[in-house]
Backbone as JSON, one array per atom type, in Angstrom:
{
  "sequence": "MVAITKLFPQPERQPKSDERGGAIARLKLLHAEAEETARLANLLGRSLHAGIVLPVLGIVTVGLADEVNPAAQLVWCGFVAAVATAMLIAYRHAMKKPFEHAALRDFAKDLSAILLFAGFAWGAGAFLALPVGTSAVAAIVFAAAPAVVIAYLLRDRQALYLFLAPVAALTSAACLMKPFAGGILAALLVACGCAAVAGVTLYLSRMPGAAGRPAMLSLP",
  "N": [[-157.43, -32.77, 256.21], [-157.42, -31.29, 253.89], [-159.75, -29.87, 254.34], [-159.02, -28.32, 256.53], [-157.11, -26.73, 255.35], [-158.68, -25.28, 253.58], [-160.27, -23.89, 255.37], [-158.41, -22.37, 256.75], [-156.71, -20.65, 254.88], [-153.48, -20.42, 253.43], [-151.35, -17.58, 253.53], [-150.63, -15.69, 250.57], [-147.51, -15.95, 248.87], [-145.29, -13.35, 248.94], [-143.49, -11.6, 246.48], [-139.96, -11.37, 246.64], [-137.84, -8.55, 247.32], [-135.5, -8.5, 245.8], [-136.25, -10.1, 243.66], [-138.27, -8.52, 242.49], [-136.69, -6.36, 241.78], [-135.02, -7.59, 239.91], [-136.87, -8.2, 237.89], [-137.66, -5.65, 237.1], [-135.24, -4.71, 236.13], [-134.91, -6.42, 233.94], [-137.05, -5.59, 232.37], [-136.26, -2.97, 231.79], [-134.0, -3.53, 230.3], [-135.12, -4.86, 228.1], [-136.66, -2.78, 227.08], [-134.68, -0.93, 226.36], [-133.38, -2.41, 224.39], [-135.42, -2.67, 222.5], [-135.76, 0.0, 221.82], [-133.25, 0.61, 220.68], [-133.34, -1.16, 218.53], [-135.41, -0.03, 217.01], [-134.23, 2.44, 216.29], [-132.03, 1.57, 214.77], [-133.37, 0.22, 212.73], [-134.67, 2.34, 211.46], [-132.41, 3.71, 210.59], [-131.4, 1.85, 208.78], [-133.39, 1.91, 206.77], [-133.06, 4.54, 205.83], [-130.5, 4.54, 204.82], [-130.46, 3.6, 202.22], [-131.18, 5.74, 200.59], [-128.98, 7.42, 200.92], [-127.0, 5.9, 199.66], [-127.79, 6.16, 197.04], [-127.75, 8.91, 196.52], [-125.1, 9.88, 196.82], [-123.47, 8.99, 194.51], [-124.81, 10.53, 192.58], [-124.23, 13.15, 193.38], [-121.5, 13.02, 192.95], [-121.38, 12.8, 190.14], [-122.44, 15.27, 189.43], [-120.44, 16.93, 190.46], [-118.21, 16.24, 188.87], [-119.22, 17.05, 186.41], [-119.27, 19.81, 186.74], [-116.65, 20.49, 187.08], [-113.88, 21.78, 185.41], [-111.09, 21.5, 183.13], [-109.68, 19.31, 184.15], [-107.91, 16.26, 184.45], [-109.42, 13.69, 182.71], [-109.0, 10.98, 183.29], [-108.23, 10.92, 185.99], [-110.55, 11.89, 187.15], [-112.24, 9.81, 186.48], [-111.2, 7.72, 187.99], [-111.8, 8.67, 190.53], [-114.6, 8.68, 190.39], [-114.95, 5.97, 190.32], [-114.21, 5.29, 192.94], [-116.31, 6.51, 194.39], [-118.47, 5.12, 193.33], [-117.87, 2.58, 194.28], [-118.27, 2.95, 197.01], [-121.06, 3.47, 197.05], [-121.98, 1.01, 196.06], [-121.12, -0.78, 198.06], [-122.65, 0.18, 200.19], [-125.26, -0.31, 199.3], [-125.19, -3.1, 199.06], [-124.83, -3.85, 201.74], [-127.23, -2.87, 202.73], [-129.1, -4.45, 201.32], [-128.44, -6.98, 202.31], [-129.05, -6.69, 205.04], [-131.78, -6.24, 204.9], [-132.88, -8.71, 204.59], [-133.34, -9.68, 207.1], [-134.93, -7.66, 208.6], [-135.9, -6.9, 211.12], [-134.51, -8.1, 213.12], [-132.54, -7.87, 215.94], [-129.77, -8.48, 216.24], [-128.93, -8.7, 213.56], [-129.36, -6.07, 212.71], [-127.54, -4.69, 214.28], [-125.15, -5.69, 213.26], [-125.36, -4.62, 210.7], [-125.14, -1.88, 211.3], [-122.5, -1.74, 212.18], [-121.2, -2.43, 209.8], [-122.02, -0.3, 208.19], [-120.82, 1.82, 209.5], [-118.08, 1.4, 208.93], [-118.23, 1.62, 206.15], [-119.05, 4.28, 205.79], [-116.85, 5.64, 206.82], [-114.91, 4.92, 204.95], [-116.2, 6.08, 202.79], [-115.9, 8.78, 203.39], [-113.12, 9.14, 203.03], [-112.99, 8.43, 200.34], [-114.6, 10.39, 199.1], [-113.23, 12.71, 199.92], [-110.85, 12.33, 198.54], [-111.52, 13.25, 196.09], [-110.96, 15.94, 196.09], [-108.36, 16.07, 195.29], [-108.41, 14.59, 192.93], [-110.64, 15.25, 191.35], [-111.21, 18.0, 191.36], [-110.22, 21.09, 189.87], [-106.96, 22.73, 189.59], [-106.54, 25.78, 191.33], [-109.1, 26.03, 192.28], [-111.71, 27.83, 193.79], [-112.05, 29.14, 197.17], [-114.69, 29.13, 198.06], [-115.88, 27.2, 196.4], [-114.44, 24.96, 197.25], [-115.31, 24.73, 199.9], [-118.04, 24.2, 199.48], [-117.78, 21.76, 198.13], [-116.82, 20.1, 200.2], [-118.68, 20.46, 202.31], [-121.33, 20.22, 201.33], [-122.01, 17.42, 200.61], [-121.78, 16.4, 203.18], [-123.83, 17.69, 204.57], [-125.98, 16.55, 203.23], [-125.67, 13.84, 203.96], [-126.05, 14.09, 206.72], [-128.69, 14.95, 206.76], [-130.08, 12.84, 205.5], [-129.39, 10.43, 206.9], [-129.61, 11.22, 209.54], [-128.11, 11.03, 211.89], [-125.67, 11.71, 214.14], [-123.18, 10.51, 214.63], [-122.79, 8.98, 212.35], [-122.49, 11.06, 210.54], [-120.09, 12.25, 211.51], [-118.19, 10.24, 211.02], [-118.08, 10.27, 208.26], [-117.52, 12.97, 207.71], [-115.07, 13.76, 208.92], [-112.7, 12.64, 207.51], [-113.23, 13.83, 205.01], [-113.04, 16.6, 205.53], [-110.35, 16.75, 206.34], [-108.86, 15.85, 204.05], [-109.73, 17.6, 202.03], [-108.93, 20.07, 203.06], [-106.18, 19.61, 203.06], [-105.75, 19.44, 200.3], [-106.2, 22.06, 199.58], [-103.85, 23.23, 200.33], [-101.83, 21.73, 199.12], [-102.39, 21.34, 196.41], [-102.17, 23.68, 194.48], [-105.2, 25.13, 195.84], [-107.02, 28.14, 195.04], [-106.42, 30.64, 197.35], [-105.16, 29.09, 199.28], [-103.77, 28.7, 202.41], [-105.75, 30.17, 203.73], [-108.06, 29.22, 202.44], [-107.96, 26.55, 203.26], [-108.38, 26.83, 206.01], [-110.94, 27.92, 205.98], [-112.41, 25.83, 204.88], [-112.1, 23.9, 206.9], [-113.41, 25.26, 208.98], [-115.99, 25.46, 207.91], [-116.76, 22.75, 207.76], [-116.62, 22.12, 210.47], [-118.68, 23.72, 211.37], [-120.91, 22.46, 210.22], [-120.81, 20.03, 211.63], [-121.16, 21.01, 214.24], [-123.74, 22.2, 214.15], [-125.26, 19.94, 213.61], [-124.83, 18.47, 215.97], [-126.04, 20.2, 217.81], [-128.73, 20.21, 216.93], [-129.36, 17.54, 217.37], [-129.54, 17.42, 220.08], [-131.73, 18.85, 220.78], [-135.04, 19.23, 222.24], [-137.22, 16.56, 221.56], [-135.69, 15.5, 219.57], [-133.92, 12.74, 217.96], [-132.32, 11.62, 219.89], [-129.96, 9.48, 221.37], [-127.16, 8.49, 219.3], [-127.67, 6.17, 216.61], [-125.76, 4.72, 215.36], [-123.05, 2.37, 215.67], [-119.9, 1.96, 217.34], [-116.81, 1.57, 215.57], [-115.5, -1.73, 215.13]],
  "CA": [[-156.33, -31.86, 255.95], [-157.89, -30.36, 252.85], [-160.74, -28.99, 254.96], [-158.29, -27.35, 257.36], [-156.46, -25.78, 254.44], [-159.71, -24.38, 253.08], [-160.71, -23.0, 256.45], [-157.3, -21.47, 257.12], [-155.82, -20.56, 253.7], [-152.15, -19.86, 253.67], [-151.15, -16.28, 252.84], [-149.86, -15.77, 249.33], [-146.1, -15.6, 248.99], [-144.96, -12.07, 248.34], [-142.18, -11.65, 245.81], [-138.89, -10.69, 247.35], [-137.43, -7.28, 246.71], [-134.51, -8.75, 244.75], [-136.96, -10.6, 242.49], [-138.89, -7.38, 241.84], [-135.62, -5.59, 241.15], [-134.58, -8.3, 238.71], [-137.88, -8.05, 236.85], [-137.57, -4.27, 236.59], [-134.02, -4.61, 235.33], [-135.16, -7.08, 232.66], [-137.93, -4.72, 231.58], [-135.44, -1.86, 231.29], [-133.14, -4.07, 229.25], [-135.96, -5.09, 226.92], [-137.03, -1.48, 226.53], [-133.5, -0.36, 225.7], [-133.13, -3.17, 223.16], [-136.46, -2.31, 221.53], [-135.47, 1.36, 221.37], [-132.12, 0.54, 219.77], [-133.8, -1.83, 217.31], [-136.17, 0.95, 216.23], [-133.3, 3.41, 215.71], [-131.25, 0.9, 213.73], [-134.26, -0.06, 211.61], [-134.82, 3.61, 210.75], [-131.14, 3.98, 209.92], [-131.35, 0.94, 207.65], [-134.24, 2.42, 205.71], [-132.54, 5.8, 205.26], [-129.19, 4.35, 204.18], [-130.66, 3.38, 200.79], [-131.16, 7.04, 199.92], [-127.59, 7.9, 200.9], [-126.29, 5.15, 198.64], [-128.2, 6.65, 195.73], [-127.46, 10.33, 196.34], [-123.67, 10.14, 196.71], [-123.02, 8.98, 193.11], [-125.4, 11.67, 191.86], [-123.4, 14.32, 193.72], [-120.22, 12.84, 192.27], [-121.55, 13.12, 188.72], [-122.59, 16.73, 189.35], [-119.12, 17.53, 190.7], [-117.39, 16.04, 187.67], [-119.77, 17.87, 185.34], [-118.97, 21.22, 186.96], [-115.2, 20.7, 187.13], [-113.24, 21.92, 184.1], [-109.63, 21.45, 183.07], [-109.18, 18.24, 185.02], [-107.62, 15.03, 183.71], [-110.57, 12.78, 182.79], [-108.63, 9.71, 183.91], [-108.29, 11.1, 187.44], [-111.96, 11.97, 187.52], [-112.82, 8.47, 186.34], [-110.76, 6.96, 189.17], [-112.59, 9.14, 191.67], [-115.96, 8.17, 190.23], [-114.9, 4.56, 190.72], [-114.24, 5.25, 194.41], [-117.66, 6.84, 194.85], [-119.34, 4.0, 192.95], [-117.59, 1.48, 195.21], [-118.96, 3.28, 198.26], [-122.49, 3.25, 196.85], [-122.21, -0.43, 195.92], [-120.98, -1.39, 199.39], [-123.8, 0.58, 201.0], [-126.45, -1.01, 198.81], [-125.05, -4.51, 199.41], [-125.11, -3.96, 203.17], [-128.68, -2.65, 202.87], [-129.81, -5.63, 200.83], [-128.2, -8.1, 203.23], [-129.78, -6.47, 206.29], [-133.22, -6.29, 204.65], [-133.34, -10.1, 204.69], [-133.79, -9.83, 208.48], [-135.0, -6.23, 208.94], [-136.34, -6.63, 212.49], [-133.7, -8.85, 214.08], [-131.62, -6.94, 216.6], [-128.38, -8.84, 215.93], [-128.67, -8.34, 212.16], [-129.29, -4.62, 212.62], [-126.26, -4.26, 214.87], [-124.11, -6.0, 212.27], [-125.49, -3.63, 209.64], [-124.62, -0.61, 211.78], [-121.04, -1.83, 212.15], [-120.78, -2.37, 208.4], [-122.26, 1.05, 207.69], [-119.79, 2.68, 210.08], [-116.87, 1.25, 208.13], [-118.5, 2.13, 204.8], [-119.07, 5.75, 205.83], [-115.48, 6.1, 206.98], [-114.31, 4.8, 203.62], [-116.85, 7.07, 201.93], [-115.27, 10.07, 203.66], [-111.82, 9.17, 202.35], [-113.22, 8.4, 198.89], [-115.06, 11.71, 198.67], [-112.15, 13.67, 200.11], [-109.86, 12.15, 197.47], [-111.95, 14.03, 194.94], [-110.32, 17.25, 196.12], [-107.13, 15.93, 194.51], [-108.62, 13.93, 191.65], [-111.77, 15.76, 190.55], [-111.28, 19.46, 191.33], [-109.08, 21.67, 189.15], [-106.06, 23.65, 190.28], [-107.1, 27.12, 191.38], [-110.48, 26.03, 192.76], [-111.92, 28.89, 194.78], [-112.35, 28.7, 198.54], [-116.13, 28.86, 198.16], [-116.13, 25.9, 195.77], [-113.87, 23.91, 198.11], [-116.22, 24.58, 201.04], [-119.24, 23.51, 199.01], [-117.41, 20.37, 197.85], [-116.69, 19.34, 201.44], [-119.82, 20.58, 203.22], [-122.61, 19.84, 200.74], [-122.35, 16.01, 200.84], [-121.93, 16.17, 204.62], [-125.19, 18.11, 204.92], [-126.88, 15.54, 202.69], [-125.55, 12.66, 204.82], [-126.68, 14.41, 208.0], [-130.15, 15.02, 206.57], [-130.64, 11.54, 205.14], [-129.2, 9.42, 207.94], [-130.07, 11.8, 210.81], [-127.33, 10.4, 212.94], [-124.47, 12.54, 214.18], [-121.97, 9.7, 214.53], [-122.63, 8.68, 210.93], [-121.94, 12.27, 209.92], [-118.7, 12.45, 211.91], [-117.35, 9.27, 210.33], [-117.93, 10.73, 206.88], [-117.05, 14.35, 207.6], [-113.69, 13.95, 209.37], [-111.72, 12.5, 206.42], [-113.5, 14.8, 203.96], [-112.47, 17.88, 205.94], [-108.89, 16.66, 206.36], [-108.31, 15.74, 202.71], [-110.01, 18.82, 201.28], [-108.03, 21.1, 203.59], [-104.84, 19.31, 202.57], [-105.7, 19.78, 198.89], [-106.1, 23.52, 199.49], [-102.45, 23.59, 200.54], [-100.88, 20.97, 198.32], [-102.66, 21.27, 194.98], [-102.96, 24.31, 195.55], [-106.4, 25.84, 195.45], [-106.94, 29.58, 195.26], [-106.63, 30.96, 198.76], [-104.15, 28.4, 200.06], [-104.0, 28.49, 203.84], [-107.07, 30.72, 204.08], [-109.08, 28.28, 201.96], [-107.92, 25.37, 204.13], [-109.02, 27.19, 207.27], [-112.38, 28.09, 205.74], [-112.99, 24.49, 204.72], [-112.17, 23.29, 208.24], [-114.45, 25.95, 209.74], [-117.28, 25.08, 207.36], [-117.07, 21.39, 208.19], [-116.88, 22.17, 211.9], [-120.01, 24.3, 211.54], [-121.89, 21.41, 209.93], [-120.8, 19.11, 212.77], [-121.73, 21.68, 215.41], [-125.19, 22.34, 213.99], [-125.84, 18.6, 213.76], [-124.82, 18.15, 217.39], [-127.05, 21.04, 218.47], [-130.07, 19.74, 216.59], [-129.58, 16.22, 217.96], [-129.79, 17.59, 221.51], [-132.96, 19.61, 220.99], [-136.17, 18.41, 222.68], [-137.92, 15.9, 220.47], [-134.76, 14.91, 218.61], [-133.85, 11.28, 218.03], [-131.61, 11.18, 221.09], [-128.65, 8.87, 221.19], [-126.88, 8.02, 217.94], [-127.96, 4.77, 216.36], [-124.58, 4.05, 214.85], [-122.19, 1.73, 216.65], [-118.49, 2.24, 217.14], [-116.1, 0.62, 214.74], [-114.92, -2.82, 215.93]],
  "C": [[-156.73, -30.81, 254.93], [-158.87, -29.38, 253.43], [-160.06, -27.93, 255.8], [-157.65, -26.29, 256.49], [-157.46, -24.79, 253.89], [-160.16, -23.39, 254.13], [-159.66, -21.97, 256.8], [-156.33, -21.38, 255.94], [-154.51, -19.89, 254.05], [-152.01, -18.53, 252.92], [-150.27, -16.47, 251.6], [-148.44, -15.3, 249.56], [-145.82, -14.3, 248.25], [-143.59, -12.16, 247.67], [-141.15, -10.85, 246.59], [-138.47, -9.44, 246.59], [-136.41, -7.5, 245.6], [-135.15, -9.3, 243.49], [-137.65, -9.47, 241.75], [-137.84, -6.53, 241.13], [-135.12, -6.24, 239.87], [-135.57, -8.16, 237.56], [-137.84, -6.66, 236.24], [-136.34, -4.1, 235.71], [-134.21, -5.27, 233.97], [-136.05, -6.24, 231.77], [-137.16, -3.55, 231.0], [-134.55, -2.32, 230.14], [-133.91, -4.3, 227.96], [-136.36, -3.79, 226.26], [-135.87, -0.85, 225.78], [-133.21, -1.08, 224.39], [-134.15, -2.82, 222.09], [-136.21, -0.91, 220.97], [-134.31, 1.37, 220.37], [-132.52, -0.12, 218.45], [-134.55, -0.87, 216.41], [-135.24, 1.96, 215.56], [-132.51, 2.79, 214.57], [-132.11, 0.58, 212.52], [-134.5, 1.21, 210.79], [-133.56, 3.96, 209.98], [-130.99, 3.1, 208.68], [-132.17, 1.47, 206.49], [-133.69, 3.66, 205.03], [-131.23, 5.61, 204.52], [-129.32, 4.12, 202.67], [-130.58, 4.7, 200.04], [-129.75, 7.62, 199.85], [-126.78, 7.19, 199.83], [-126.63, 5.57, 197.23], [-127.71, 8.07, 195.48], [-125.97, 10.59, 196.13], [-123.15, 10.05, 195.27], [-123.58, 10.13, 192.29], [-124.59, 12.93, 192.13], [-122.03, 14.22, 193.05], [-120.3, 13.21, 190.8], [-121.7, 14.63, 188.53], [-121.25, 17.42, 189.52], [-118.24, 17.41, 189.46], [-117.9, 16.92, 186.53], [-119.44, 19.34, 185.48], [-117.48, 21.52, 186.94], [-114.63, 20.73, 185.73], [-111.73, 21.78, 184.25], [-109.03, 20.45, 184.05], [-108.97, 17.0, 184.16], [-108.8, 14.06, 183.83], [-110.24, 11.44, 183.45], [-108.7, 9.8, 185.43], [-109.72, 11.19, 187.91], [-112.64, 10.61, 187.45], [-112.43, 7.59, 187.53], [-111.59, 7.37, 190.38], [-114.03, 8.66, 191.59], [-116.03, 6.69, 190.6], [-114.92, 4.4, 192.23], [-115.66, 5.49, 194.93], [-118.63, 5.72, 194.51], [-119.12, 2.8, 193.87], [-118.27, 1.7, 196.55], [-120.46, 2.99, 198.13], [-122.81, 1.76, 196.76], [-122.13, -1.13, 197.27], [-122.18, -1.06, 200.27], [-125.06, -0.16, 200.58], [-126.39, -2.51, 199.12], [-125.36, -4.73, 200.89], [-126.61, -3.79, 203.44], [-129.46, -3.9, 202.47], [-129.65, -6.81, 201.78], [-129.01, -7.93, 204.51], [-131.28, -6.57, 206.09], [-133.77, -7.71, 204.64], [-133.86, -10.39, 206.09], [-133.95, -8.43, 209.08], [-135.38, -5.93, 210.38], [-135.57, -7.44, 213.53], [-132.61, -7.94, 214.63], [-130.17, -7.23, 216.23], [-128.03, -8.45, 214.5], [-128.54, -6.84, 211.99], [-128.0, -4.08, 213.22], [-125.1, -4.54, 213.91], [-124.15, -4.99, 211.12], [-124.89, -2.29, 210.06], [-123.09, -0.61, 211.79], [-120.52, -1.73, 210.71], [-120.92, -0.95, 207.86], [-121.25, 2.04, 208.27], [-118.52, 2.62, 209.25], [-117.05, 1.82, 206.73], [-118.46, 3.66, 204.78], [-117.67, 6.32, 206.04], [-114.74, 6.02, 205.65], [-114.9, 5.82, 202.66], [-116.24, 8.46, 202.14], [-113.92, 10.19, 202.97], [-112.01, 9.2, 200.83], [-113.67, 9.77, 198.39], [-113.95, 12.75, 198.82], [-111.06, 13.55, 199.06], [-110.23, 12.94, 196.23], [-111.37, 15.43, 194.93], [-109.02, 17.24, 195.34], [-107.4, 15.45, 193.09], [-109.65, 14.6, 190.75], [-111.83, 17.27, 190.44], [-110.05, 20.03, 190.64], [-108.19, 22.52, 190.05], [-106.67, 25.05, 190.24], [-108.56, 27.16, 191.78], [-110.65, 27.07, 193.86], [-112.24, 28.31, 196.15], [-113.82, 28.35, 198.7], [-116.46, 27.49, 197.56], [-115.6, 24.75, 196.62], [-114.76, 23.66, 199.33], [-117.48, 23.82, 200.63], [-118.95, 22.04, 198.73], [-117.36, 19.53, 199.12], [-117.98, 19.33, 202.26], [-121.12, 20.06, 202.64], [-122.93, 18.35, 200.93], [-122.51, 15.68, 202.32], [-123.33, 16.57, 205.09], [-126.2, 17.08, 204.43], [-126.86, 14.28, 203.55], [-126.25, 12.9, 206.16], [-128.2, 14.41, 207.87], [-130.76, 13.64, 206.32], [-130.56, 10.53, 206.27], [-129.66, 9.9, 209.31], [-129.4, 11.16, 212.01], [-125.98, 11.1, 213.0], [-123.18, 11.71, 214.1], [-121.72, 9.27, 213.09], [-122.03, 9.86, 210.2], [-120.46, 12.44, 210.24], [-117.76, 11.49, 211.19], [-117.08, 9.7, 208.89], [-117.2, 12.06, 206.81], [-115.57, 14.51, 207.94], [-112.67, 13.76, 208.24], [-111.97, 13.47, 205.27], [-112.86, 16.14, 204.29], [-110.95, 17.84, 205.88], [-108.3, 16.65, 204.95], [-108.56, 17.0, 201.88], [-109.14, 19.97, 201.76], [-106.61, 20.87, 203.1], [-104.7, 19.67, 201.09], [-105.59, 21.29, 198.69], [-104.64, 23.97, 199.6], [-101.52, 22.95, 199.53], [-101.14, 21.07, 196.81], [-102.12, 22.43, 194.16], [-104.23, 24.91, 194.98], [-106.17, 27.33, 195.66], [-107.26, 29.87, 196.72], [-105.66, 30.27, 199.67], [-104.56, 28.15, 201.5], [-105.38, 29.0, 204.25], [-108.19, 29.78, 203.64], [-109.13, 27.04, 202.84], [-108.62, 25.65, 205.45], [-110.52, 27.34, 207.1], [-113.07, 26.75, 205.56], [-113.14, 23.81, 206.08], [-113.28, 23.94, 209.07], [-115.84, 25.58, 209.23], [-117.7, 23.69, 207.78], [-117.36, 21.33, 209.69], [-118.26, 22.76, 212.18], [-121.1, 23.27, 211.26], [-121.97, 20.42, 211.1], [-121.45, 19.73, 214.0], [-123.24, 21.82, 215.32], [-125.88, 20.99, 214.16], [-125.9, 18.19, 215.23], [-125.89, 18.93, 218.14], [-128.45, 20.52, 218.19], [-130.37, 18.39, 217.23], [-129.9, 16.31, 219.44], [-131.04, 18.41, 221.81], [-134.07, 18.69, 221.48], [-136.92, 17.84, 221.48], [-137.01, 15.31, 219.42], [-134.66, 13.42, 218.85], [-133.13, 10.78, 219.26], [-130.27, 10.6, 220.75], [-128.43, 8.44, 219.74], [-127.22, 6.55, 217.8], [-126.74, 4.0, 215.9], [-123.78, 3.43, 215.99], [-120.75, 2.08, 216.35], [-117.87, 1.18, 216.24], [-115.51, -0.48, 215.61], [-113.42, -2.63, 216.07]]
}
């Protein structure tokens, strides 16, 4: 029997088309997971710089603002410090497992919530840290400058949007309610300036060679 088998070897079994399709699908899934892991790992590394820079910008803002109640400025500095602390804690926790996909996804969710809170905390500074009669130019710089820094450091448009939306809304509201010099015109200019930052970020993210899809995840 063995001799017959050697003389007349059986043809090798060819993999079925559905098996080949399943293998290709698994390879695509693994590739997508590896790509997302790389983006999230890069985001993790860059988040440390954002957690350091935001308090520095807050101190600069307080130093440049005159005729403001120090107690209100101190409350606002506490908000910004809380944001930085939360960001650094999330960074430290994720760095314990820096290459695990599940840990990086959890970090991205945490960072999404932190950035949304950061936007509200920074926007509150338009009421707490800026003086009455702040010029339209100063209001635009207050809202747009940290957004540009976040966009540059994190290089993720969804991260920018989470931070920028509440900043733009609260700063525009302060232009009307506090009021800042310029009133409605200042509010419109702030909104336009923030929209310009968002638009430029979106344009750059779609250029050839850009990072591609955002690494941030949606809020749960």
